[in-house]
C-alpha positions as a Markdown table, in Angstrom:
| # | Residue | x | y | z |
|---|---|---|---|---|
| 1 | Met | 96.5 | 69.9 | 134.0 |
| 2 | Asp | 95.9 | 67.2 | 131.4 |
| 3 | Ala | 92.5 | 68.7 | 130.4 |
| 4 | Asn | 94.2 | 72.0 | 129.6 |
| 5 | Ile | 96.7 | 70.3 | 127.3 |
| 6 | Asn | 93.9 | 68.5 | 125.5 |
| 7 | Ile | 92.0 | 71.7 | 125.0 |
| 8 | Ile | 95.1 | 73.4 | 123.6 |
| 9 | Ile | 95.8 | 70.5 | 121.2 |
| 10 | Ala | 92.1 | 70.5 | 120.1 |
| 11 | Tyr | 92.2 | 74.2 | 119.6 |
| 12 | Ala | 95.4 | 74.0 | 117.5 |
| 13 | Phe | 94.0 | 71.2 | 115.5 |
| 14 | Gly | 90.8 | 73.2 | 114.8 |
| 15 | Leu | 92.9 | 76.2 | 113.7 |
| 16 | Phe | 94.9 | 73.9 | 111.4 |
| 17 | Leu | 91.7 | 72.5 | 109.9 |
| 18 | Leu | 90.3 | 76.0 | 109.4 |
| 19 | Tyr | 93.5 | 77.0 | 107.7 |
| 20 | Leu | 93.3 | 74.0 | 105.3 |
| 21 | Ile | 89.7 | 74.6 | 104.5 |
| 22 | Ala | 90.3 | 78.3 | 103.8 |
| 23 | Arg | 93.3 | 77.4 | 101.6 |
| 24 | Leu | 91.3 | 74.9 | 99.6 |
| 25 | Leu | 88.5 | 77.4 | 99.0 |
| 26 | Leu | 90.8 | 80.4 | 98.3 |
| 27 | Val | 92.9 | 78.8 | 95.5 |
| 28 | Pro | 89.9 | 78.1 | 93.2 |
| 29 | Leu | 88.5 | 81.5 | 94.0 |
| 30 | Lys | 91.7 | 83.1 | 92.8 |
| 31 | Ile | 91.5 | 81.2 | 89.6 |
| 32 | Val | 87.9 | 82.1 | 89.0 |
| 33 | Leu | 88.6 | 85.8 | 89.8 |
| 34 | Lys | 91.5 | 85.8 | 87.4 |
| 35 | Leu | 89.4 | 84.3 | 84.6 |
| 36 | Ile | 86.7 | 86.9 | 85.2 |
| 37 | Tyr | 89.3 | 89.7 | 85.1 |
| 38 | Asn | 90.8 | 88.3 | 81.9 |
| 39 | Gly | 87.3 | 87.9 | 80.4 |
| 40 | Leu | 86.4 | 91.5 | 81.2 |
| 41 | Ile | 89.6 | 93.0 | 79.9 |
| 42 | Gly | 89.5 | 90.7 | 76.8 |
| 43 | Gly | 85.9 | 91.6 | 76.1 |
| 44 | Val | 86.5 | 95.4 | 76.4 |
| 45 | Ile | 89.6 | 95.2 | 74.1 |
| 46 | Leu | 87.6 | 93.1 | 71.7 |
| 47 | Phe | 84.9 | 95.7 | 71.7 |
| 48 | Leu | 87.4 | 98.5 | 71.2 |
| 49 | Val | 89.1 | 96.5 | 68.3 |
| 50 | Asn | 85.7 | 96.2 | 66.6 |
| 51 | Leu | 85.0 | 99.9 | 67.2 |
| 52 | Val | 88.3 | 101.2 | 65.9 |
| 53 | Gly | 88.8 | 98.4 | 63.4 |
| 54 | Gly | 85.6 | 99.2 | 61.6 |
| 55 | Tyr | 87.4 | 102.2 | 60.1 |
| 56 | Phe | 90.1 | 99.9 | 58.7 |
| 57 | Gly | 87.8 | 97.0 | 57.6 |
| 58 | Leu | 88.7 | 94.8 | 60.6 |
| 59 | Phe | 85.8 | 93.1 | 62.4 |
| 60 | Ile | 86.0 | 90.2 | 64.8 |
| 61 | Pro | 82.6 | 88.7 | 65.5 |
| 62 | Ile | 81.8 | 88.4 | 69.2 |
| 63 | Asn | 80.6 | 84.8 | 69.6 |
| 64 | Pro | 81.2 | 82.1 | 72.3 |
| 65 | Ile | 84.4 | 81.0 | 70.7 |
| 66 | Thr | 86.0 | 84.5 | 70.5 |
| 67 | Ala | 84.7 | 85.3 | 73.9 |
| 68 | Leu | 86.3 | 82.1 | 75.3 |
| 69 | Val | 89.6 | 82.9 | 73.6 |
| 70 | Ala | 89.6 | 86.5 | 74.8 |
| 71 | Gly | 88.4 | 85.4 | 78.3 |
| 72 | Phe | 91.0 | 82.7 | 78.9 |
| 73 | Leu | 94.0 | 84.4 | 77.2 |
| 74 | Gly | 93.1 | 88.1 | 77.8 |
| 75 | Val | 95.0 | 90.6 | 75.7 |
| 76 | Pro | 97.2 | 88.0 | 74.0 |
| 77 | Gly | 94.0 | 86.2 | 73.0 |
| 78 | Val | 92.6 | 89.3 | 71.3 |
| 79 | Val | 96.0 | 89.7 | 69.5 |
| 80 | Leu | 95.7 | 86.1 | 68.4 |
| 81 | Leu | 92.1 | 86.7 | 67.1 |
| 82 | Ile | 93.3 | 89.8 | 65.1 |
| 83 | Leu | 96.2 | 87.7 | 63.6 |
| 84 | Leu | 93.7 | 84.9 | 62.7 |
| 85 | Gln | 91.4 | 87.5 | 61.1 |
| 86 | Phe | 94.3 | 88.7 | 58.9 |
| 87 | Leu | 95.2 | 85.1 | 57.9 |
| 88 | Arg | 91.5 | 84.4 | 57.0 |
| 89 | Val | 91.4 | 87.3 | 54.5 |
């Protein structure tokens, strides 16, 4: 009877450890996926701003700095880049 309780406790402890490991791996994965998603959306919007803005004299160069701003901040980052472009002129 004692062996069965030890097996059940070991099984529960193993499931708990599996839960902790999965939790530790999933949180950074969510952050990375969110950054990739923001980067893609920001890059597409930056490309569209350059495509449409060319008719109005607005051009935001795509370089590592603008890509990082658009990637980390997403749409608000692109709006910030547009505002900075107007302040520069």
